[in-house]
RODO-2510 file (C-alpha; in nm, 4 decimals, decimal comma):
residues 308
     n   res          X          Y          Z
     1     m     8,5391    -3,1785     3,8641
     2     a     8,7525    -3,4507     3,8732
     3     s     9,0503    -3,2513     3,9776
     4     t     8,8403    -3,0942     4,2706
     5     f     8,7773    -3,4525     4,4308
     6     r     9,1211    -3,5743     4,3580
     7     s     9,2213    -3,4753     4,7163
     8     v     8,9992    -3,6950     4,8767
     9     r     9,0657    -3,9824     4,6925
    10     g     9,2563    -4,2355     4,9230
    11     n     9,3081    -3,9721     5,1854
    12     r     9,1023    -4,0732     5,5052
    13     n     9,1917    -3,7327     5,6746
    14     a     9,0418    -3,5122     5,3565
    15     q     8,7629    -3,7597     5,3702
    16     l     8,6793    -3,7206     5,7488
    17     f     8,7519    -3,3456     5,7702
    18     f     8,5178    -3,2346     5,4632
    19     s     8,2385    -3,4907     5,5736
    20     g     8,2518    -3,3237     5,9427
    21     l     8,2620    -2,9643     5,7930
    22     m     7,9757    -3,0203     5,5604
    23     i     7,7291    -3,1427     5,8256
    24     s     7,8584    -2,8594     6,0577
    25     n     7,8321    -2,5941     5,7880
    26     i     7,4851    -2,6877     5,7162
    27     g     7,3850    -2,6540     6,0806
    28     t     7,5498    -2,3167     6,0820
    29     w     7,3467    -2,2018     5,8066
    30     m     7,0341    -2,3271     5,9499
    31     q     7,1228    -2,1058     6,2580
    32     f     7,1883    -1,7937     6,0408
    33     t     6,8782    -1,8260     5,8936
    34     a     6,6967    -1,9023     6,1502
    35     v     6,8435    -1,6156     6,3878
    36     a     6,7149    -1,3515     6,1079
    37     i     6,3741    -1,4816     6,1431
    38     v     6,3683    -1,4607     6,5111
    39     v     6,4717    -1,0866     6,5091
    40     d     6,2088    -1,0283     6,2633
    41     r     5,9606    -1,1725     6,4814
    42     l     6,0766    -0,9926     6,7956
    43     t     6,0903    -0,6383     6,6440
    44     g     5,9624    -0,6363     6,2752
    45     k     6,2363    -0,4073     6,2017
    46     t     6,5075    -0,4132     5,9340
    47     t     6,7043    -0,1785     6,1286
    48     a     6,7459    -0,4594     6,4048
    49     i     6,8480    -0,7093     6,1502
    50     g     7,1106    -0,4821     6,0094
    51     i     7,2344    -0,4393     6,3753
    52     l     7,2547    -0,8201     6,4041
    53     a     7,4568    -0,8271     6,0592
    54     a     7,7051    -0,5735     6,1976
    55     l     7,7654    -0,7372     6,5403
    56     q     7,8443    -1,0963     6,3429
    57     f     8,0574    -0,9473     6,0813
    58     a     8,2391    -0,6421     6,2562
    59     p     8,4647    -0,8632     6,4413
    60     m     8,5880    -1,0157     6,1148
    61     l     8,6480    -0,6742     5,9668
    62     f     8,8658    -0,5695     6,2799
    63     l     9,0014    -0,8985     6,3923
    64     g     9,0396    -1,1065     6,0967
    65     a     9,4122    -0,9603     5,9994
    66     w     9,5311    -1,0588     6,3491
    67     a     9,3277    -1,3706     6,3517
    68     g     9,5391    -1,4927     6,0660
    69     a     9,8828    -1,3859     6,2184
    70     i     9,8017    -1,5843     6,5251
    71     a     9,6798    -1,8828     6,3116
    72     d    10,0156    -1,8823     6,1319
    73     r    10,2111    -1,9079     6,4587
    74     v    10,0150    -2,1880     6,6357
    75     d     9,8728    -2,5705     6,5545
    76     k     9,5913    -2,4748     6,3412
    77     r     9,4121    -2,8194     6,4286
    78     k     9,4191    -2,7322     6,7795
    79     m     9,2996    -2,3746     6,7017
    80     a     9,0277    -2,4977     6,5104
    81     i     8,9337    -2,7376     6,8025
    82     v     8,9088    -2,4392     7,0451
    83     t     8,7166    -2,2288     6,8138
    84     q     8,4712    -2,4881     6,6769
    85     s     8,4369    -2,5709     7,0759
    86     g     8,3403    -2,1986     7,1325
    87     l     8,1085    -2,1989     6,8446
    88     a     7,9234    -2,5142     6,9878
    89     i     7,8787    -2,3696     7,3214
    90     q     7,7305    -2,0173     7,1707
    91     a     7,4779    -2,2628     6,9654
    92     i     7,3966    -2,4561     7,2853
    93     v     7,3202    -2,1507     7,4762
    94     l     7,1161    -1,9985     7,1818
    95     a     6,9102    -2,3402     7,1546
    96     a     6,8695    -2,3541     7,5337
    97     l     6,7198    -1,9808     7,5736
    98     d     6,4877    -2,0532     7,2920
    99     v     6,3907    -2,3936     7,4244
   100     m     6,2916    -2,2200     7,7386
   101     g     6,1232    -1,9217     7,5981
   102     q     6,3961    -1,6662     7,7388
   103     l     6,5219    -1,5708     7,4362
   104     t     6,5188    -1,1708     7,3866
   105     i     6,6686    -0,9340     7,1337
   106     g     6,9276    -0,8420     7,3686
   107     s     7,0474    -1,1976     7,4172
   108     v     7,0341    -1,2526     7,0624
   109     y     7,2775    -0,9728     6,9871
   110     v     7,5176    -1,0851     7,2612
   111     l     7,5281    -1,4210     7,1559
   112     t     7,5785    -1,2785     6,7903
   113     f     7,8737    -1,0773     6,8773
   114     v     8,0308    -1,3532     7,0581
   115     l     7,9818    -1,5882     6,7423
   116     g     8,1409    -1,3008     6,5409
   117     v     8,4260    -1,3107     6,7632
   118     i     8,4850    -1,6713     6,7674
   119     a     8,4225    -1,6996     6,3786
   120     a     8,6986    -1,4335     6,3131
   121     l     8,9339    -1,6594     6,5009
   122     d     8,8154    -1,9851     6,3673
   123     n     8,8130    -1,8563     5,9867
   124     p     9,1900    -1,8523     5,9286
   125     a     9,2837    -2,1418     6,1429
   126     r     9,0053    -2,3696     5,9570
   127     r     9,0715    -2,2568     5,6199
   128     g     9,4537    -2,2684     5,6608
   129     f     9,4257    -2,6086     5,8155
   130     v     9,2540    -2,7301     5,4794
   131     t     9,6136    -2,7169     5,3122
   132     e     9,7642    -2,9332     5,5646
   133     l     9,5495    -3,2166     5,4781
   134     v     9,6903    -3,2925     5,1344
   135     p    10,0570    -3,2793     5,0046
   136     p    10,1511    -2,9635     4,8033
   137     e    10,0597    -3,0578     4,4654
   138     q     9,6809    -3,1253     4,5857
   139     i     9,6446    -2,7709     4,7569
   140     g     9,4542    -2,6347     4,4614
   141     s     9,2177    -2,9185     4,4826
   142     a     9,1693    -2,9139     4,8468
   143     v     9,0925    -2,5573     4,8385
   144     s     8,8293    -2,5900     4,5563
   145     l     8,6683    -2,8671     4,7434
   146     n     8,6433    -2,6671     5,0702
   147     t     8,4757    -2,3615     4,8497
   148     a     8,2446    -2,6524     4,7025
   149     v     8,1478    -2,7870     5,0519
   150     m     8,1149    -2,4189     5,1945
   151     t     7,8764    -2,3389     4,8952
   152     g     7,6867    -2,6520     4,9065
   153     s     7,6056    -2,6093     5,2881
   154     r     7,4618    -2,2423     5,1927
   155     i     7,1993    -2,4266     4,9372
   156     f     7,1177    -2,6849     5,2105
   157     g     7,1069    -2,5147     5,5292
   158     p     6,8423    -2,2344     5,4258
   159     a     6,6442    -2,4910     5,2498
   160     i     6,6295    -2,7080     5,5468
   161     t     6,5168    -2,4085     5,7587
   162     a     6,2479    -2,2941     5,5111
   163     l     6,1076    -2,6835     5,5367
   164     l     6,0887    -2,6890     5,9190
   165     v     6,0788    -2,3598     6,0667
   166     g     5,6740    -2,3331     6,0302
   167     t     5,6677    -2,6811     6,1533
   168     v     5,9224    -2,7524     6,4344
   169     g     6,0366    -2,3990     6,5221
   170     t     6,3374    -2,2328     6,5464
   171     a     6,4512    -2,3979     6,8694
   172     w     6,4762    -2,7168     6,7321
   173     l     6,6529    -2,5698     6,4471
   174     f     6,9149    -2,4148     6,6983
   175     s     6,9474    -2,7377     6,8853
   176     l     7,0262    -2,9415     6,5438
   177     n     7,2832    -2,6891     6,4960
   178     a     7,4468    -2,7428     6,8372
   179     v     7,4576    -3,1176     6,7568
   180     s     7,6156    -3,0720     6,4276
   181     f     7,9406    -2,9452     6,5746
   182     v     7,9933    -3,2810     6,7162
   183     a     8,0660    -3,3768     6,3391
   184     i     8,3434    -3,1312     6,2851
   185     l     8,5232    -3,1798     6,6194
   186     a     8,4893    -3,5471     6,5902
   187     s     8,6703    -3,5251     6,2526
   188     l     8,9255    -3,2882     6,3904
   189     a     8,9969    -3,5118     6,6669
   190     f     9,0315    -3,8478     6,4998
   191     l     9,2678    -3,7486     6,2335
   192     d     9,5792    -3,9269     6,1547
   193     r     9,8380    -3,6700     6,2375
   194     s    10,1263    -3,8928     6,1308
   195     k     9,9721    -3,8225     5,7729
   196     l     9,9338    -3,4513     5,7868
   197     y    10,1470    -3,1776     5,6049
   198     p    10,1996    -2,9032     5,8643
   199     a    10,2911    -2,5801     5,7253
   200     p    10,5971    -2,4093     5,8603
   201     r    10,5047    -2,1764     6,1490
   202     a    10,5611    -1,7901     6,1172
   203     p    10,8162    -1,6727     6,3797
   204     r    10,7012    -1,4775     6,6444
   205     g    10,7267    -1,0859     6,6559
   206     g    10,7377    -0,8452     6,3445
   207     t    10,4523    -0,6798     6,2035
   208     p    10,2764    -0,9118     5,9695
   209     v     9,9570    -0,7378     5,9473
   210     r    10,1105    -0,4035     5,8762
   211     d    10,3512    -0,5824     5,6344
   212     a    10,0743    -0,7441     5,4446
   213     l     9,8556    -0,4191     5,4194
   214     r    10,1808    -0,2331     5,2885
   215     y    10,2309    -0,5033     5,0136
   216     v     9,8628    -0,4672     4,8841
   217     r     9,9029    -0,1046     4,8834
   218     r    10,2324    -0,1003     4,6808
   219     t    10,0946    -0,3476     4,4432
   220     p     9,8500    -0,1837     4,1804
   221     l     9,6750    -0,4900     4,0877
   222     m     9,5859    -0,5823     4,4443
   223     w     9,5154    -0,2527     4,5708
   224     a     9,2494    -0,1932     4,2752
   225     t     9,1076    -0,5434     4,3450
   226     f     9,0930    -0,4688     4,7389
   227     v     8,9174    -0,1590     4,6721
   228     v     8,6640    -0,2821     4,4219
   229     f     8,5801    -0,5968     4,6481
   230     t     8,5366    -0,3708     4,9514
   231     i     8,3024    -0,1420     4,7482
   232     v     8,0945    -0,4155     4,5833
   233     s     8,0711    -0,6195     4,9405
   234     t     7,9803    -0,3545     5,1304
   235     f     7,6823    -0,2174     4,9042
   236     g     7,6056    -0,4982     4,6771
   237     f     7,5640    -0,8033     4,9640
   238     n     7,2807    -0,6217     5,1864
   239     y     7,0077    -0,8700     5,1028
   240     n     7,0530    -1,0670     5,4181
   241     v     6,9117    -0,7368     5,6003
   242     s     6,6126    -0,6828     5,3568
   243     l     6,4940    -1,0234     5,2784
   244     p     6,3760    -1,1455     5,6081
   245     r     6,1289    -0,8386     5,6318
   246     m     6,0629    -0,8581     5,2604
   247     a     5,9666    -1,2282     5,3129
   248     n     5,7246    -1,1962     5,5918
   249     q     5,5839    -0,8369     5,5063
   250     i     5,5648    -0,8515     5,0997
   251     w     5,5695    -1,2126     5,0228
   252     g     5,3559    -1,3472     5,2938
   253     s     5,5771    -1,5966     5,4615
   254     e     5,8975    -1,5961     5,6708
   255     a     6,0003    -1,9268     5,5082
   256     w     6,0263    -1,7467     5,1644
   257     y     6,3788    -1,5940     5,3473
   258     g     6,5288    -1,9636     5,3439
   259     w     6,4159    -2,0419     4,9798
   260     v     6,5432    -1,7022     4,8362
   261     l     6,8932    -1,7664     5,0233
   262     t     6,8737    -2,1128     4,8887
   263     a     6,8235    -1,9762     4,5254
   264     n     7,0939    -1,7352     4,5754
   265     s     7,3574    -1,9724     4,6960
   266     v     7,2498    -2,1868     4,3867
   267     g     7,3324    -1,9080     4,1586
   268     s     7,6674    -1,8594     4,3487
   269     m     7,7660    -2,2037     4,2970
   270     l     7,6743    -2,1740     3,9152
   271     g     7,8545    -1,8447     3,8839
   272     s     8,1411    -2,0300     4,0456
   273     l     8,1520    -2,2915     3,8210
   274     a     8,1584    -2,0438     3,5395
   275     t     8,4276    -1,8753     3,6402
   276     a     8,6229    -2,1669     3,6987
   277     s     8,5793    -2,2853     3,3752
   278     r     8,7182    -1,9909     3,1793
   279     e     9,1013    -1,9980     3,1078
   280     r     9,1299    -1,6380     3,2261
   281     v     8,9454    -1,4345     3,4604
   282     t     8,9451    -1,0705     3,2815
   283     l     8,8432    -0,7443     3,4089
   284     r     8,5601    -0,7247     3,1610
   285     w     8,4355    -1,0649     3,3073
   286     m     8,4474    -0,9028     3,6517
   287     a     8,2882    -0,5910     3,6021
   288     g     8,0159    -0,7606     3,3889
   289     n     7,9216    -0,9806     3,6699
   290     g     7,9394    -0,6709     3,9060
   291     l     7,6965    -0,4909     3,7001
   292     l     7,4692    -0,7896     3,7072
   293     l     7,4803    -0,8079     4,0485
   294     g     7,3600    -0,4275     4,0795
   295     v     7,0855    -0,4692     3,8422
   296     a     6,9658    -0,8051     4,0257
   297     g     6,9815    -0,5996     4,3575
   298     l     6,7489    -0,3584     4,1970
   299     g     6,5079    -0,6249     4,0391
   300     l     6,4940    -0,7944     4,3837
   301     a     6,3896    -0,4757     4,5502
   302     w     6,0761    -0,4443     4,3280
   303     s     5,9891    -0,8039     4,3302
   304     p     5,6224    -0,8590     4,3883
   305     t     5,6457    -1,2110     4,4874
   306     a     5,9476    -1,4274     4,6135
   307     l     5,9132    -1,6488     4,2532
   308     t     5,9972    -1,3524     4,0681
***
C-alpha cells in the first residue's frame, strides 16, 4: 500500500489527475448502472440489456488495438482531453433527453454506441498517460494506483445509484455524471506540463497492430493467456446483462442491481489485493480463481434473494 501511493507524494500532477479521475469515474459508474435500469424499465427484457452491453463494448473489441496505435503516435494528454470532452457531451445529451422525458430505447442504444466508440479511443490514451505523470522508476506505483482508483469508483458509483435511483431518479444521476467530467477535464488542463515525463512517440507507418498480434501468437505463454482470458471474459462476466432483470423480477427492487454491483466490486478489490500480495502468481492460482468464478456464477443464477 505504501509503494502504491509513493507516486503521488509530492507530485502535484499525479495528485491532480488521480483526484479528477476518481470523481469522473464514480460518475461514469453511476451512469453505467442507471442506464441498465432505464433499459430494463423501458423493455423488461434481458435481451435488450444484452444489446446495450454489445453496443458499449463491441467498439472496444474492434477498435481498441488501433486506438492504442494512434495513442502511441500523438500527445496522449491532448487526446485524452478530446475523448473526455466527447464523453462529457454524450453524458449531457443523455441527461437532457431524460430530463425532457424523451429518452427512448432507440436513443439509449445510439448514445451507448457513441459512448463505446469514444471510450475505445479514450482508454489507451488515458491509461497510457498515467505513465507520463511520474518518473520511470515510479511507473509501477502509478499503474497500481490507477487500478485502485478504477476499482474504487466501481464500488462507489453503483452504491450511489442504488441509494438515489428510487428518490431523485435517473435524470439526476445522468446529470451528476455529466458534471463529474469537469473534474477530469480540469485536472488535464491544469497539469504542469514542464514536469511530465512524455514517452517517445511511435513513428508513423508500419503495421503495429499486426506486429503485436503476431508477437502474441508466437509467444506460447502470452497466446495461452490471451485464449484463456478471451474465454473467461466472454462467458464468465455476463452478470451485467442478467442482474438488472433479476433485481427487478426476483429480488423485488431495481436498486439491488447497484448494491450487487457494489459487492462485486468490493470482491474484485479484495481479489486484486490477494493476488498482488503473492510473490508468484501461478497457473494453479489462476485456474482456481477461474473455477471459483464459475461456481459463483452458478450460485448467483439460483440466488432467491439479493443477500444470498
